[in-house]
PASEBA-1860 file (N, C-alpha, C; in nm, 3 decimals):
! residues 260
1> XXXXXXXX> 22.717/9.484/14.712/22.681/9.532/14.596/22.577/9.492/14.486 ~ 22.652/9.328/14.469/22.573/9.256/14.377/22.416/9.222/14.454 ~ 22.422/9.198/14.602/22.307/9.163/14.636/22.204/9.269/14.620 ~ 22.253/9.391/14.653/22.131/9.507/14.630/22.063/9.496/14.485 ~ 22.165/9.473/14.402/22.117/9.442/14.249/22.007/9.364/14.234 ~ 22.042/9.260/14.292/21.977/9.133/14.303/21.812/9.153/14.367 ~ 21.801/9.218/14.463/21.670/9.275/14.518/21.579/9.353/14.415 ~ 21.655/9.457/14.365/21.603/9.545/14.303/21.544/9.488/14.165
9> XXXXXXXX> 21.607/9.391/14.101/21.551/9.313/13.975/21.438/9.247/14.031 ~ 21.445/9.179/14.142/21.318/9.099/14.180/21.222/9.179/14.202 ~ 21.236/9.298/14.271/21.107/9.399/14.293/21.047/9.437/14.136 ~ 21.136/9.474/14.079/21.080/9.505/13.936/21.008/9.386/13.882 ~ 21.052/9.264/13.871/20.956/9.172/13.805/20.849/9.125/13.924 ~ 20.812/9.138/14.017/20.722/9.125/14.107/20.610/9.232/14.067 ~ 20.644/9.361/14.049/20.543/9.491/14.024/20.492/9.427/13.880 ~ 20.568/9.389/13.783/20.491/9.372/13.642/20.427/9.263/13.657
17> XXXXXXXX> 20.455/9.150/13.722/20.335/9.028/13.777/20.227/9.106/13.816 ~ 20.221/9.160/13.921/20.102/9.223/13.956/20.021/9.312/13.863 ~ 20.101/9.397/13.796/20.036/9.458/13.697/19.935/9.377/13.586 ~ 20.035/9.269/13.562/19.969/9.185/13.450/19.822/9.135/13.522 ~ 19.835/9.075/13.641/19.717/9.022/13.700/19.627/9.091/13.730 ~ 19.630/9.232/13.770/19.528/9.307/13.755/19.450/9.340/13.628 ~ 19.538/9.368/13.531/19.478/9.366/13.393/19.404/9.254/13.326 ~ 19.415/9.114/13.398/19.359/8.980/13.365/19.227/9.024/13.419
25> XXXXXXXX> 19.218/9.035/13.527/19.098/9.092/13.609/18.984/9.169/13.543 ~ 19.075/9.256/13.494/18.957/9.388/13.447/18.901/9.319/13.309 ~ 18.995/9.250/13.234/18.938/9.177/13.111/18.821/9.059/13.124 ~ 18.850/8.998/13.248/18.753/8.919/13.301/18.624/8.969/13.325 ~ 18.603/9.081/13.385/18.520/9.177/13.451/18.417/9.206/13.335 ~ 18.480/9.271/13.240/18.424/9.274/13.107/18.359/9.200/13.031 ~ 18.422/9.073/13.024/18.351/8.946/12.962/18.215/8.918/13.024 ~ 18.238/8.910/13.146/18.113/8.887/13.233/17.996/8.988/13.247
33> XXXXXXXX> 17.970/9.114/13.178/17.924/9.201/13.198/17.915/9.322/13.315 ~ 18.037/9.276/13.367/18.046/9.359/13.480/18.065/9.519/13.422 ~ 18.180/9.573/13.534/18.214/9.709/13.452/18.305/9.687/13.377 ~ 18.292/9.804/13.286/18.353/9.777/13.122/18.280/9.737/13.054 ~ 18.142/9.652/13.091/18.077/9.587/12.974/18.031/9.685/12.858 ~ 18.014/9.617/12.747/17.983/9.715/12.639/18.081/9.739/12.516 ~ 18.174/9.698/12.549/18.271/9.693/12.475/18.362/9.829/12.409 ~ 18.335/9.910/12.474/18.373/10.068/12.476/18.290/10.151/12.396
41> XXXXXXXX> 18.342/10.265/12.417/18.255/10.378/12.328/18.225/10.326/12.196 ~ 18.084/10.327/12.143/18.037/10.319/12.044/17.993/10.190/12.010 ~ 18.003/10.115/12.069/17.976/9.953/12.084/17.853/9.937/12.122 ~ 17.745/9.861/12.077/17.618/9.836/12.158/17.639/9.745/12.245 ~ 17.560/9.744/12.372/17.563/9.652/12.466/17.511/9.528/12.414 ~ 17.558/9.434/12.466/17.525/9.265/12.419/17.359/9.278/12.474 ~ 17.287/9.190/12.397/17.121/9.196/12.419/17.113/9.105/12.544 ~ 17.029/9.139/12.626/16.979/9.056/12.754/16.879/8.983/12.732
49> XXXXXXXX> 16.832/8.974/12.564/16.709/8.892/12.552/16.716/8.758/12.560 ~ 16.612/8.713/12.630/16.591/8.533/12.659/16.472/8.476/12.577 ~ 16.504/8.362/12.526/16.446/8.296/12.439/16.255/8.353/12.478 ~ 16.193/8.351/12.364/16.054/8.373/12.401/15.992/8.521/12.395 ~ 16.162/8.634/12.382/16.119/8.738/12.421/16.098/8.807/12.257 ~ 16.073/8.735/12.159/16.028/8.799/12.023/15.905/8.844/12.023 ~ 15.873/8.979/11.958/15.714/9.024/11.969/15.653/8.919/11.899 ~ 15.501/8.924/11.950/15.406/8.832/11.882/15.398/8.849/11.737
57> XXXXXXXX> 15.414/8.740/11.668/15.384/8.730/11.538/15.532/8.707/11.453 ~ 15.613/8.764/11.567/15.770/8.750/11.473/15.826/8.609/11.483 ~ 15.957/8.586/11.436/16.012/8.483/11.481/16.149/8.477/11.507 ~ 16.204/8.353/11.577/16.318/8.358/11.626/16.408/8.297/11.499 ~ 16.482/8.325/11.442/16.577/8.247/11.328/16.644/8.133/11.393 ~ 16.626/7.990/11.355/16.715/7.929/11.419/16.672/7.823/11.512 ~ 16.564/7.890/11.594/16.501/7.816/11.707/16.356/7.781/11.686 ~ 16.293/7.875/11.608/16.140/7.893/11.567/16.065/7.910/11.716
65> XXXXXXXX> 16.138/7.986/11.797/16.062/8.022/11.912/15.968/8.155/11.904 ~ 15.870/8.171/11.991/15.802/8.308/11.955/15.695/8.328/11.860 ~ 15.700/8.224/11.775/15.576/8.204/11.648/15.433/8.179/11.706 ~ 15.348/8.261/11.624/15.209/8.226/11.662/15.128/8.200/11.536 ~ 15.020/8.128/11.573/14.949/8.087/11.454/14.850/8.228/11.398 ~ 14.826/8.202/11.276/14.748/8.284/11.201/14.591/8.298/11.223 ~ 14.560/8.181/11.261/14.420/8.162/11.293/14.388/8.237/11.398 ~ 14.247/8.313/11.376/14.201/8.382/11.519/14.153/8.309/11.621
73> XXXXXXXX> 14.221/8.361/11.741/14.134/8.250/11.848/13.994/8.233/11.887 ~ 13.933/8.125/11.922/13.804/8.139/11.918/13.761/8.239/12.030 ~ 13.639/8.315/11.995/13.580/8.400/12.113/13.519/8.309/12.224 ~ 13.588/8.298/12.363/13.524/8.220/12.461/13.382/8.285/12.536 ~ 13.339/8.401/12.456/13.216/8.447/12.494/13.101/8.413/12.475 ~ 13.127/8.335/12.341/12.993/8.313/12.263/12.978/8.127/12.327 ~ 12.867/8.096/12.347/12.830/7.994/12.410/12.759/7.886/12.267 ~ 12.809/7.783/12.280/12.748/7.677/12.178/12.632/7.706/12.148
81> XXXXXXXX> 12.575/7.722/12.047/12.426/7.717/12.024/12.362/7.876/12.025 ~ 12.456/7.942/12.029/12.402/8.091/12.055/12.375/8.166/11.906 ~ 12.386/8.114/11.822/12.358/8.172/11.689/12.222/8.186/11.676 ~ 12.177/8.336/11.633/12.062/8.381/11.640/11.961/8.289/11.539 ~ 11.856/8.280/11.607/11.746/8.221/11.517/11.676/8.304/11.438 ~ 11.630/8.243/11.320/11.569/8.320/11.231/11.420/8.361/11.305 ~ 11.393/8.496/11.282/11.256/8.542/11.314/11.134/8.458/11.235 ~ 11.050/8.410/11.305/10.924/8.312/11.222/10.863/8.446/11.154
89> XXXXXXXX> 10.797/8.403/11.039/10.720/8.473/10.991/10.587/8.539/11.032 ~ 10.529/8.633/11.004/10.407/8.639/11.055/10.287/8.581/10.999 ~ 10.197/8.548/11.098/10.082/8.457/11.076/9.998/8.528/10.982 ~ 9.963/8.440/10.884/9.848/8.491/10.810/9.725/8.559/10.870 ~ 9.674/8.640/10.827/9.548/8.711/10.879/9.434/8.653/10.852 ~ 9.310/8.715/10.913/9.211/8.608/10.892/9.162/8.635/10.734 ~ 9.073/8.526/10.681/9.020/8.562/10.549/8.913/8.642/10.555 ~ 8.870/8.720/10.465/8.777/8.790/10.493/8.682/8.712/10.444
97> XXXXXXXX> 8.546/8.761/10.476/8.408/8.693/10.425/8.379/8.739/10.282 ~ 8.316/8.664/10.213/8.246/8.709/10.104/8.160/8.820/10.140 ~ 8.169/8.931/10.031/8.096/9.039/10.050/8.172/9.175/10.131 ~ 8.301/9.122/10.171/8.368/9.213/10.257/8.447/9.290/10.175 ~ 8.502/9.252/10.068/8.571/9.338/9.966/8.558/9.269/9.820 ~ 8.676/9.321/9.776/8.671/9.283/9.614/8.649/9.144/9.582 ~ 8.731/9.061/9.656/8.719/8.909/9.641/8.582/8.876/9.643 ~ 8.502/8.913/9.726/8.377/8.851/9.726/8.272/8.960/9.654
105> XXXXXXXX> 8.308/9.037/9.562/8.212/9.121/9.480/8.133/9.038/9.399 ~ 8.026/9.089/9.357/7.913/9.042/9.318/7.977/9.037/9.155 ~ 7.922/8.922/9.051/7.963/8.934/8.925/7.830/8.961/8.832 ~ 7.838/8.955/8.723/7.711/9.006/8.636/7.666/8.870/8.595 ~ 7.736/8.778/8.620/7.684/8.646/8.582/7.577/8.591/8.700 ~ 7.632/8.646/8.793/7.531/8.592/8.936/7.381/8.645/8.899 ~ 7.375/8.768/8.830/7.251/8.790/8.816/7.158/8.733/8.722 ~ 7.213/8.653/8.644/7.138/8.582/8.542/7.043/8.487/8.638
113> XXXXXXXX> 7.064/8.438/8.755/6.985/8.345/8.848/6.931/8.433/8.985 ~ 6.936/8.583/8.950/6.902/8.644/9.073/6.759/8.686/9.063 ~ 6.701/8.704/9.213/6.579/8.780/9.241/6.575/8.917/9.181 ~ 6.460/8.956/9.085/6.453/9.062/9.049/6.333/9.137/9.133 ~ 6.228/9.062/9.171/6.110/9.151/9.249/6.075/9.044/9.341 ~ 6.000/9.118/9.450/5.946/9.038/9.579/5.833/9.120/9.670 ~ 5.814/9.095/9.735/5.681/9.162/9.818/5.720/9.280/9.865 ~ 5.832/9.313/9.868/5.891/9.452/9.924/5.977/9.539/9.824
121> XXXXXXXX> 6.010/9.456/9.691/6.063/9.560/9.616/6.003/9.515/9.463 ~ 5.944/9.604/9.373/5.898/9.618/9.238/5.965/9.652/9.139 ~ 5.974/9.596/9.042/6.028/9.632/8.893/5.917/9.711/8.828 ~ 5.936/9.835/8.783/5.827/9.899/8.707/5.796/9.830/8.568 ~ 5.674/9.828/8.524/5.618/9.772/8.407/5.616/9.622/8.414 ~ 5.650/9.549/8.523/5.638/9.412/8.525/5.537/9.383/8.598 ~ 5.463/9.236/8.598/5.346/9.201/8.653/5.380/9.178/8.821 ~ 5.274/9.189/8.906/5.296/9.189/9.026/5.335/9.017/9.060
129> XXXXXXXX> 5.384/9.038/9.180/5.432/8.890/9.223/5.576/8.883/9.232 ~ 5.624/8.739/9.282/5.779/8.720/9.285/5.821/8.714/9.162 ~ 5.939/8.751/9.090/6.010/8.725/8.966/6.132/8.667/9.008 ~ 6.206/8.580/8.966/6.348/8.550/8.966/6.397/8.492/8.847 ~ 6.509/8.549/8.798/6.548/8.480/8.677/6.592/8.336/8.687 ~ 6.564/8.280/8.564/6.645/8.163/8.532/6.738/8.184/8.398 ~ 6.867/8.145/8.403/6.931/8.198/8.312/6.902/8.318/8.244 ~ 6.880/8.405/8.330/6.861/8.572/8.287/6.719/8.585/8.245
137> XXXXXXXX> 6.636/8.506/8.243/6.496/8.497/8.172/6.377/8.474/8.286 ~ 6.278/8.556/8.251/6.147/8.510/8.325/6.026/8.543/8.239 ~ 5.903/8.453/8.254/5.829/8.461/8.155/5.694/8.420/8.213 ~ 5.590/8.515/8.210/5.472/8.469/8.293/5.340/8.548/8.236 ~ 5.220/8.508/8.202/5.104/8.599/8.199/5.135/8.689/8.060 ~ 5.195/8.628/7.943/5.228/8.682/7.855/5.353/8.785/7.848 ~ 5.395/8.788/7.960/5.509/8.891/7.992/5.623/8.842/7.970 ~ 5.740/8.884/7.916/5.873/8.837/7.922/5.996/8.945/8.008
145> XXXXXXXX> 6.041/8.904/8.088/6.134/8.981/8.164/6.269/8.919/8.121 ~ 6.362/9.020/8.047/6.500/8.959/8.028/6.622/9.049/8.107 ~ 6.723/8.989/8.145/6.816/9.052/8.207/6.913/9.075/8.089 ~ 6.949/9.236/8.066/7.043/9.245/7.932/7.176/9.233/7.973 ~ 7.266/9.257/7.871/7.394/9.221/7.876/7.490/9.364/7.947 ~ 7.403/9.458/7.930/7.503/9.573/7.979/7.502/9.567/8.144 ~ 7.628/9.581/8.203/7.639/9.550/8.359/7.751/9.614/8.394 ~ 7.736/9.671/8.543/7.863/9.709/8.586/7.873/9.671/8.716
153> XXXXXXXX> 7.986/9.671/8.823/7.998/9.616/8.897/8.079/9.725/8.998 ~ 8.051/9.750/9.116/8.128/9.831/9.191/8.033/9.880/9.328 ~ 8.090/9.964/9.380/8.031/9.985/9.526/7.895/10.111/9.504 ~ 7.793/10.063/9.522/7.683/10.174/9.520/7.608/10.189/9.628 ~ 7.631/10.098/9.734/7.544/10.135/9.857/7.622/10.184/9.986 ~ 7.763/10.210/9.976/7.839/10.254/10.096/7.891/10.168/10.154 ~ 7.878/10.019/10.142/7.935/9.938/10.211/8.089/9.885/10.149 ~ 8.148/9.817/10.240/8.257/9.762/10.149/8.240/9.669/10.031
161> XXXXXXXX> 8.147/9.599/10.033/8.102/9.520/9.935/8.065/9.559/9.813 ~ 8.099/9.520/9.694/8.088/9.564/9.536/7.946/9.515/9.497 ~ 7.890/9.600/9.445/7.719/9.572/9.414/7.706/9.553/9.275 ~ 7.618/9.564/9.228/7.625/9.509/9.053/7.492/9.596/9.018 ~ 7.505/9.664/8.896/7.391/9.727/8.821/7.405/9.700/8.688 ~ 7.243/9.655/8.630/7.257/9.620/8.525/7.129/9.661/8.451 ~ 7.086/9.634/8.336/6.965/9.671/8.240/6.853/9.534/8.265 ~ 6.712/9.596/8.269/6.637/9.504/8.237/6.551/9.554/8.142
169> XXXXXXXX> 6.470/9.450/8.070/6.387/9.475/7.957/6.267/9.390/7.970 ~ 6.134/9.479/7.970/6.010/9.395/8.000/5.948/9.420/7.842 ~ 5.895/9.294/7.813/5.808/9.310/7.677/5.680/9.272/7.713 ~ 5.601/9.339/7.688/5.456/9.285/7.718/5.412/9.224/7.590 ~ 5.251/9.218/7.555/5.198/9.172/7.486/5.196/9.241/7.347 ~ 5.198/9.371/7.390/5.218/9.472/7.251/5.320/9.535/7.205 ~ 5.332/9.641/7.139/5.448/9.703/7.072/5.552/9.735/7.214 ~ 5.538/9.756/7.322/5.617/9.813/7.409/5.737/9.762/7.443
177> XXXXXXXX> 5.831/9.794/7.475/5.990/9.729/7.514/6.025/9.826/7.642 ~ 6.020/9.790/7.750/6.047/9.898/7.858/6.160/9.865/7.929 ~ 6.220/9.962/7.926/6.387/9.948/7.978/6.400/10.001/8.123 ~ 6.491/9.936/8.196/6.510/10.011/8.348/6.644/9.958/8.403 ~ 6.682/10.020/8.511/6.808/9.980/8.574/6.789/9.937/8.720 ~ 6.852/9.852/8.750/6.837/9.807/8.871/6.980/9.739/8.950 ~ 7.023/9.826/9.054/7.115/9.791/9.155/7.059/9.664/9.234 ~ 7.151/9.586/9.230/7.153/9.470/9.325/7.285/9.479/9.439
185> XXXXXXXX> 7.209/9.493/9.559/7.291/9.483/9.687/7.371/9.389/9.726 ~ 7.496/9.392/9.746/7.559/9.266/9.778/7.536/9.231/9.920 ~ 7.476/9.087/9.945/7.453/9.074/10.079/7.512/8.953/10.097 ~ 7.638/8.957/10.154/7.745/8.843/10.174/7.742/8.767/10.041 ~ 7.754/8.790/9.929/7.799/8.735/9.826/7.671/8.696/9.744 ~ 7.566/8.733/9.786/7.406/8.723/9.723/7.364/8.832/9.689 ~ 7.318/8.845/9.566/7.278/8.977/9.489/7.115/8.984/9.532 ~ 7.098/9.091/9.621/6.949/9.124/9.655/6.924/9.270/9.598
193> XXXXXXXX> 6.798/9.264/9.508/6.732/9.391/9.444/6.731/9.496/9.555 ~ 6.765/9.616/9.535/6.774/9.721/9.614/6.726/9.867/9.574 ~ 6.768/9.872/9.431/6.715/10.027/9.375/6.684/10.005/9.220 ~ 6.580/10.059/9.185/6.554/10.067/9.042/6.508/10.198/8.982 ~ 6.522/10.209/8.858/6.482/10.350/8.775/6.406/10.299/8.661 ~ 6.324/10.333/8.609/6.265/10.303/8.463/6.316/10.409/8.381 ~ 6.380/10.376/8.256/6.420/10.469/8.137/6.326/10.478/8.034 ~ 6.200/10.408/8.039/6.097/10.437/7.937/6.084/10.317/7.844
201> XXXXXXXX> 5.993/10.339/7.727/5.941/10.251/7.653/6.065/10.291/7.530 ~ 6.127/10.135/7.478/6.207/10.157/7.364/6.348/10.246/7.390 ~ 6.402/10.241/7.503/6.541/10.324/7.515/6.618/10.220/7.560 ~ 6.703/10.141/7.443/6.781/10.061/7.487/6.904/10.119/7.568 ~ 6.962/10.030/7.637/7.101/10.070/7.693/7.215/10.031/7.646 ~ 7.316/10.136/7.616/7.428/10.109/7.560/7.552/10.035/7.646 ~ 7.556/10.097/7.773/7.658/10.104/7.866/7.662/10.115/7.998 ~ 7.703/10.078/8.116/7.706/10.062/8.204/7.812/10.074/8.292
209> XXXXXXXX> 7.871/10.200/8.373/8.012/10.170/8.453/7.979/10.239/8.609 ~ 8.043/10.176/8.666/8.027/10.198/8.825/8.163/10.242/8.843 ~ 8.157/10.353/8.944/8.267/10.431/9.034/8.265/10.392/9.148 ~ 8.315/10.317/9.237/8.315/10.286/9.373/8.360/10.412/9.447 ~ 8.456/10.463/9.435/8.494/10.613/9.507/8.363/10.706/9.541 ~ 8.295/10.739/9.430/8.173/10.813/9.410/8.042/10.746/9.455 ~ 8.057/10.612/9.424/7.932/10.544/9.442/7.843/10.599/9.335 ~ 7.870/10.598/9.209/7.771/10.663/9.127/7.788/10.549/8.975
217> XXXXXXXX> 7.704/10.530/8.908/7.662/10.473/8.775/7.635/10.560/8.686 ~ 7.758/10.543/8.574/7.728/10.627/8.454/7.672/10.508/8.349 ~ 7.536/10.570/8.288/7.459/10.457/8.196/7.444/10.567/8.073 ~ 7.491/10.488/7.974/7.468/10.553/7.829/7.336/10.470/7.782 ~ 7.259/10.538/7.726/7.109/10.461/7.673/7.093/10.558/7.558 ~ 7.001/10.514/7.462/6.922/10.589/7.362/6.776/10.623/7.401 ~ 6.774/10.758/7.344/6.610/10.793/7.393/6.575/10.906/7.258 ~ 6.493/10.971/7.278/6.437/11.054/7.194/6.381/11.194/7.260
225> XXXXXXXX> 6.361/11.302/7.174/6.331/11.433/7.211/6.152/11.420/7.253 ~ 6.096/11.520/7.304/5.982/11.503/7.372/5.879/11.528/7.213 ~ 5.928/11.569/7.135/5.829/11.577/7.017/5.862/11.484/6.910 ~ 5.972/11.378/6.920/5.998/11.297/6.837/5.874/11.145/6.865 ~ 5.852/11.083/6.744/5.780/10.983/6.738/5.862/10.869/6.837 ~ 5.751/10.783/6.904/5.807/10.683/6.994/5.888/10.578/6.918 ~ 5.862/10.550/6.797/5.946/10.444/6.720/6.068/10.479/6.692 ~ 6.121/10.604/6.708/6.266/10.646/6.661/6.338/10.674/6.797
233> XXXXXXXX> 6.454/10.663/6.769/6.550/10.700/6.879/6.658/10.801/6.847 ~ 6.662/10.933/6.885/6.747/11.029/6.816/6.840/11.111/6.915 ~ 6.857/11.039/7.026/6.935/11.114/7.103/7.034/11.005/7.176 ~ 7.146/11.017/7.207/7.229/10.937/7.276/7.278/11.022/7.421 ~ 7.239/10.940/7.517/7.240/11.031/7.654/7.326/10.952/7.744 ~ 7.414/11.034/7.815/7.487/10.981/7.909/7.430/11.040/8.058 ~ 7.402/10.956/8.137/7.322/11.027/8.288/7.411/10.932/8.366 ~ 7.437/11.013/8.493/7.471/10.950/8.616/7.351/10.921/8.741
241> XXXXXXXX> 7.386/10.832/8.794/7.280/10.802/8.901/7.353/10.776/9.023 ~ 7.282/10.767/9.119/7.333/10.725/9.249/7.187/10.630/9.321 ~ 7.273/10.565/9.433/7.123/10.485/9.492/7.085/10.554/9.627 ~ 6.929/10.565/9.620/6.847/10.621/9.727/6.733/10.516/9.743 ~ 6.766/10.398/9.815/6.666/10.292/9.824/6.544/10.325/9.865 ~ 6.440/10.298/9.770/6.432/10.167/9.683/6.467/10.238/9.532 ~ 6.496/10.371/9.503/6.533/10.439/9.381/6.643/10.452/9.364 ~ 6.689/10.472/9.204/6.806/10.517/9.167/6.774/10.677/9.095
249> XXXXXXXX> 6.846/10.743/9.156/6.821/10.883/9.129/6.899/10.947/9.018 ~ 6.882/11.006/8.932/6.962/11.078/8.808/7.032/11.182/8.887 ~ 7.147/11.209/8.877/7.203/11.352/8.915/7.230/11.464/8.832 ~ 7.262/11.399/8.673/7.248/11.499/8.569/7.279/11.387/8.443 ~ 7.270/11.474/8.306/7.276/11.401/8.235/7.340/11.483/8.112 ~ 7.378/11.443/8.002/7.425/11.524/7.858/7.357/11.433/7.774 ~ 7.327/11.506/7.646/7.274/11.449/7.544/7.355/11.472/7.413 ~ 7.367/11.373/7.304/7.437/11.414/7.212/7.357/11.366/7.068
257> XXXX> 7.327/11.412/6.965/7.246/11.364/6.861/7.295/11.230/6.837 ~ 7.164/11.166/6.788/7.208/11.006/6.758/7.122/10.979/6.616 ~ 7.191/10.913/6.509/7.115/10.864/6.425/7.144/10.699/6.389 ~ 7.038/10.653/6.362/7.017/10.470/6.357/7.123/10.456/6.244
END
């Protein structure tokens, strides 16, 4: 009877020991991430992240792993010295020859030593032969030819070079004072007489203007009516001329009364 109770007690202790051992094995599996890992319902699973898994630009506190420099990485596709070179400027164009544009235009001062008359061009009321101004004046055989101050510069002949139009006075041995207009053509910067018109006796010029777009000269001068004495001027005339070599042709004019 006592022996039967003794075996029964031993069996009970043995069963308890086996149960405890099985419980210990289950706890060990849970700690190692095996079955039961996660700490039961509602508990997050342990992170399996390894050092260096921190997203780019982030930090791993305590270790400093995963940090990246804020400086941009160099572009390896650009080669040294590949910077764009400045575009060279345009080369200056050729310099235009005198007489080809307004830079080579004639000046009124040039006329003061210009030729007025030659074998192929004659100024009315002047003596025959070659006449060239010296400081705006020529004198010979009792006749004085003088360049007047009234002058205009612009294209009158249809080429790109600006010409000059000026008044000329011829004084003879008598009482006559004959006025006329001359157009000097711009020949590579040299004034060459090309066209002329006589205005008559004692008809002083007041002003000359040249319009290059229309190739017209507008001239204001004093004159008189057909029935007025030659010694007086009673009309202020504005006339428009064009060049038809060797003449200057009046296109039209308008008159206004003039009192000296």
